[in-house]
PyMOL CGO cylinders between C-alpha atoms (Angstrom):
from pymol import cmd
from pymol.cgo import CYLINDER

trace = [
    CYLINDER, 27.45, 9.03, -3.66, 28.18, 9.90, -7.71, 0.3, 1, 1, 1, 1, 1, 1,
    CYLINDER, 28.18, 9.90, -7.71, 29.69, 7.46, -8.51, 0.3, 1, 1, 1, 1, 1, 1,
    CYLINDER, 29.69, 7.46, -8.51, 27.19, 4.89, -6.64, 0.3, 1, 1, 1, 1, 1, 1,
    CYLINDER, 27.19, 4.89, -6.64, 25.13, 7.30, -9.83, 0.3, 1, 1, 1, 1, 1, 1,
    CYLINDER, 25.13, 7.30, -9.83, 26.87, 6.76, -13.07, 0.3, 1, 1, 1, 1, 1, 1,
    CYLINDER, 26.87, 6.76, -13.07, 27.38, 3.02, -11.63, 0.3, 1, 1, 1, 1, 1, 1,
    CYLINDER, 27.38, 3.02, -11.63, 23.26, 2.48, -11.36, 0.3, 1, 1, 1, 1, 1, 1,
    CYLINDER, 23.26, 2.48, -11.36, 23.02, 3.97, -14.64, 0.3, 1, 1, 1, 1, 1, 1,
    CYLINDER, 23.02, 3.97, -14.64, 25.70, 1.99, -16.25, 0.3, 1, 1, 1, 1, 1, 1,
    CYLINDER, 25.70, 1.99, -16.25, 24.18, -0.94, -14.35, 0.3, 1, 1, 1, 1, 1, 1,
    CYLINDER, 24.18, -0.94, -14.35, 20.33, -0.21, -16.03, 0.3, 1, 1, 1, 1, 1, 1,
    CYLINDER, 20.33, -0.21, -16.03, 21.67, 0.16, -19.35, 0.3, 1, 1, 1, 1, 1, 1,
    CYLINDER, 21.67, 0.16, -19.35, 23.64, -2.41, -18.83, 0.3, 1, 1, 1, 1, 1, 1,
    CYLINDER, 23.64, -2.41, -18.83, 19.78, -4.49, -18.27, 0.3, 1, 1, 1, 1, 1, 1,
    CYLINDER, 19.78, -4.49, -18.27, 18.44, -3.09, -21.06, 0.3, 1, 1, 1, 1, 1, 1,
    CYLINDER, 18.44, -3.09, -21.06, 20.25, -4.17, -23.28, 0.3, 1, 1, 1, 1, 1, 1,
    CYLINDER, 20.25, -4.17, -23.28, 20.44, -7.61, -22.25, 0.3, 1, 1, 1, 1, 1, 1,
    CYLINDER, 20.44, -7.61, -22.25, 16.17, -7.05, -22.39, 0.3, 1, 1, 1, 1, 1, 1,
    CYLINDER, 16.17, -7.05, -22.39, 16.34, -5.85, -25.58, 0.3, 1, 1, 1, 1, 1, 1,
    CYLINDER, 16.34, -5.85, -25.58, 18.18, -8.59, -27.07, 0.3, 1, 1, 1, 1, 1, 1,
    CYLINDER, 18.18, -8.59, -27.07, 16.22, -10.92, -24.90, 0.3, 1, 1, 1, 1, 1, 1,
    CYLINDER, 16.22, -10.92, -24.90, 13.25, -9.96, -26.65, 0.3, 1, 1, 1, 1, 1, 1,
    CYLINDER, 13.25, -9.96, -26.65, 14.33, -9.81, -29.74, 0.3, 1, 1, 1, 1, 1, 1,
    CYLINDER, 14.33, -9.81, -29.74, 15.66, -12.94, -29.89, 0.3, 1, 1, 1, 1, 1, 1,
    CYLINDER, 15.66, -12.94, -29.89, 12.57, -15.09, -28.72, 0.3, 1, 1, 1, 1, 1, 1,
    CYLINDER, 12.57, -15.09, -28.72, 11.46, -13.16, -31.05, 0.3, 1, 1, 1, 1, 1, 1,
    CYLINDER, 11.46, -13.16, -31.05, 13.00, -13.35, -34.07, 0.3, 1, 1, 1, 1, 1, 1,
    CYLINDER, 13.00, -13.35, -34.07, 12.20, -17.12, -33.83, 0.3, 1, 1, 1, 1, 1, 1,
    CYLINDER, 12.20, -17.12, -33.83, 10.21, -20.07, -33.21, 0.3, 1, 1, 1, 1, 1, 1,
    CYLINDER, 10.21, -20.07, -33.21, 11.74, -22.21, -32.04, 0.3, 1, 1, 1, 1, 1, 1,
    CYLINDER, 11.74, -22.21, -32.04, 15.68, -21.85, -30.51, 0.3, 1, 1, 1, 1, 1, 1,
    CYLINDER, 15.68, -21.85, -30.51, 18.35, -24.04, -30.92, 0.3, 1, 1, 1, 1, 1, 1,
    CYLINDER, 18.35, -24.04, -30.92, 20.71, -25.23, -28.21, 0.3, 1, 1, 1, 1, 1, 1,
    CYLINDER, 20.71, -25.23, -28.21, 23.26, -22.51, -28.01, 0.3, 1, 1, 1, 1, 1, 1,
    CYLINDER, 23.26, -22.51, -28.01, 20.57, -19.12, -28.41, 0.3, 1, 1, 1, 1, 1, 1,
    CYLINDER, 20.57, -19.12, -28.41, 18.74, -21.11, -24.97, 0.3, 1, 1, 1, 1, 1, 1,
    CYLINDER, 18.74, -21.11, -24.97, 22.19, -21.49, -23.15, 0.3, 1, 1, 1, 1, 1, 1,
    CYLINDER, 22.19, -21.49, -23.15, 22.57, -17.38, -24.29, 0.3, 1, 1, 1, 1, 1, 1,
    CYLINDER, 22.57, -17.38, -24.29, 19.10, -16.41, -23.30, 0.3, 1, 1, 1, 1, 1, 1,
    CYLINDER, 19.10, -16.41, -23.30, 19.86, -18.47, -20.22, 0.3, 1, 1, 1, 1, 1, 1,
    CYLINDER, 19.86, -18.47, -20.22, 22.89, -16.39, -19.81, 0.3, 1, 1, 1, 1, 1, 1,
    CYLINDER, 22.89, -16.39, -19.81, 21.27, -13.56, -20.17, 0.3, 1, 1, 1, 1, 1, 1,
    CYLINDER, 21.27, -13.56, -20.17, 19.78, -14.02, -17.48, 0.3, 1, 1, 1, 1, 1, 1,
    CYLINDER, 19.78, -14.02, -17.48, 21.26, -14.74, -14.84, 0.3, 1, 1, 1, 1, 1, 1,
    CYLINDER, 21.26, -14.74, -14.84, 23.31, -11.30, -16.02, 0.3, 1, 1, 1, 1, 1, 1,
    CYLINDER, 23.31, -11.30, -16.02, 20.02, -9.59, -15.53, 0.3, 1, 1, 1, 1, 1, 1,
    CYLINDER, 20.02, -9.59, -15.53, 20.05, -10.56, -12.51, 0.3, 1, 1, 1, 1, 1, 1,
    CYLINDER, 20.05, -10.56, -12.51, 22.89, -10.47, -11.29, 0.3, 1, 1, 1, 1, 1, 1,
    CYLINDER, 22.89, -10.47, -11.29, 22.71, -6.50, -12.55, 0.3, 1, 1, 1, 1, 1, 1,
    CYLINDER, 22.71, -6.50, -12.55, 19.47, -6.71, -10.36, 0.3, 1, 1, 1, 1, 1, 1,
    CYLINDER, 19.47, -6.71, -10.36, 20.76, -7.36, -7.32, 0.3, 1, 1, 1, 1, 1, 1,
    CYLINDER, 20.76, -7.36, -7.32, 23.82, -5.06, -7.52, 0.3, 1, 1, 1, 1, 1, 1,
    CYLINDER, 23.82, -5.06, -7.52, 20.98, -2.47, -8.34, 0.3, 1, 1, 1, 1, 1, 1,
    CYLINDER, 20.98, -2.47, -8.34, 19.56, -2.97, -5.07, 0.3, 1, 1, 1, 1, 1, 1,
    CYLINDER, 19.56, -2.97, -5.07, 22.28, -3.15, -3.18, 0.3, 1, 1, 1, 1, 1, 1,
    CYLINDER, 22.28, -3.15, -3.18, 23.08, 0.39, -4.91, 0.3, 1, 1, 1, 1, 1, 1,
    CYLINDER, 23.08, 0.39, -4.91, 19.87, 1.76, -3.16, 0.3, 1, 1, 1, 1, 1, 1,
    CYLINDER, 19.87, 1.76, -3.16, 20.13, 0.21, -0.14, 0.3, 1, 1, 1, 1, 1, 1,
    CYLINDER, 20.13, 0.21, -0.14, 23.15, 2.15, 0.67, 0.3, 1, 1, 1, 1, 1, 1,
    CYLINDER, 23.15, 2.15, 0.67, 22.46, 5.36, -0.49, 0.3, 1, 1, 1, 1, 1, 1,
    CYLINDER, 22.46, 5.36, -0.49, 19.37, 4.88, 1.03, 0.3, 1, 1, 1, 1, 1, 1,
    CYLINDER, 19.37, 4.88, 1.03, 21.38, 4.19, 4.48, 0.3, 1, 1, 1, 1, 1, 1,
    CYLINDER, 21.38, 4.19, 4.48, 23.73, 6.96, 3.07, 0.3, 1, 1, 1, 1, 1, 1,
    CYLINDER, 23.73, 6.96, 3.07, 20.47, 8.74, 2.84, 0.3, 1, 1, 1, 1, 1, 1,
    CYLINDER, 20.47, 8.74, 2.84, 18.93, 8.77, 6.39, 0.3, 1, 1, 1, 1, 1, 1,
    CYLINDER, 18.93, 8.77, 6.39, 22.64, 8.82, 8.38, 0.3, 1, 1, 1, 1, 1, 1,
    CYLINDER, 22.64, 8.82, 8.38, 22.50, 12.43, 6.37, 0.3, 1, 1, 1, 1, 1, 1,
    CYLINDER, 22.50, 12.43, 6.37, 19.26, 12.99, 7.66, 0.3, 1, 1, 1, 1, 1, 1,
    CYLINDER, 19.26, 12.99, 7.66, 19.99, 12.38, 11.86, 0.3, 1, 1, 1, 1, 1, 1,
    CYLINDER, 19.99, 12.38, 11.86, 23.39, 13.64, 11.92, 0.3, 1, 1, 1, 1, 1, 1,
    CYLINDER, 23.39, 13.64, 11.92, 22.55, 17.67, 11.65, 0.3, 1, 1, 1, 1, 1, 1,
    CYLINDER, 22.55, 17.67, 11.65, 20.52, 16.85, 13.84, 0.3, 1, 1, 1, 1, 1, 1,
    CYLINDER, 20.52, 16.85, 13.84, 22.56, 15.41, 16.76, 0.3, 1, 1, 1, 1, 1, 1,
    CYLINDER, 22.56, 15.41, 16.76, 25.65, 17.70, 15.73, 0.3, 1, 1, 1, 1, 1, 1,
    CYLINDER, 25.65, 17.70, 15.73, 23.45, 19.95, 17.04, 0.3, 1, 1, 1, 1, 1, 1,
    CYLINDER, 23.45, 19.95, 17.04, 21.96, 18.45, 20.31, 0.3, 1, 1, 1, 1, 1, 1,
    CYLINDER, 21.96, 18.45, 20.31, 25.80, 17.55, 21.21, 0.3, 1, 1, 1, 1, 1, 1,
    CYLINDER, 25.80, 17.55, 21.21, 26.66, 21.58, 20.34, 0.3, 1, 1, 1, 1, 1, 1,
    CYLINDER, 26.66, 21.58, 20.34, 23.76, 22.86, 22.53, 0.3, 1, 1, 1, 1, 1, 1,
    CYLINDER, 23.76, 22.86, 22.53, 24.60, 20.37, 25.89, 0.3, 1, 1, 1, 1, 1, 1,
    CYLINDER, 24.60, 20.37, 25.89, 28.02, 21.89, 25.69, 0.3, 1, 1, 1, 1, 1, 1,
]
cmd.load_cgo(trace, "trace")
């Protein structure tokens, strides 16, 4: 689970970096060149992919936490029955 936390932190950092770049370029000029516009779309796509990856990590963490929360109770009830 520690590696997922580190992975999630790295993803957040990359997302923030991309978003900062996005704001910087959008604030820098009134009109964007075709190249700048394409780079913006690429960054936007990358942020979306990272968001989905982060969501998957959060869902996995939630499933693991639910499993761990339920596990001791199940083991205890099995031990009592034996």
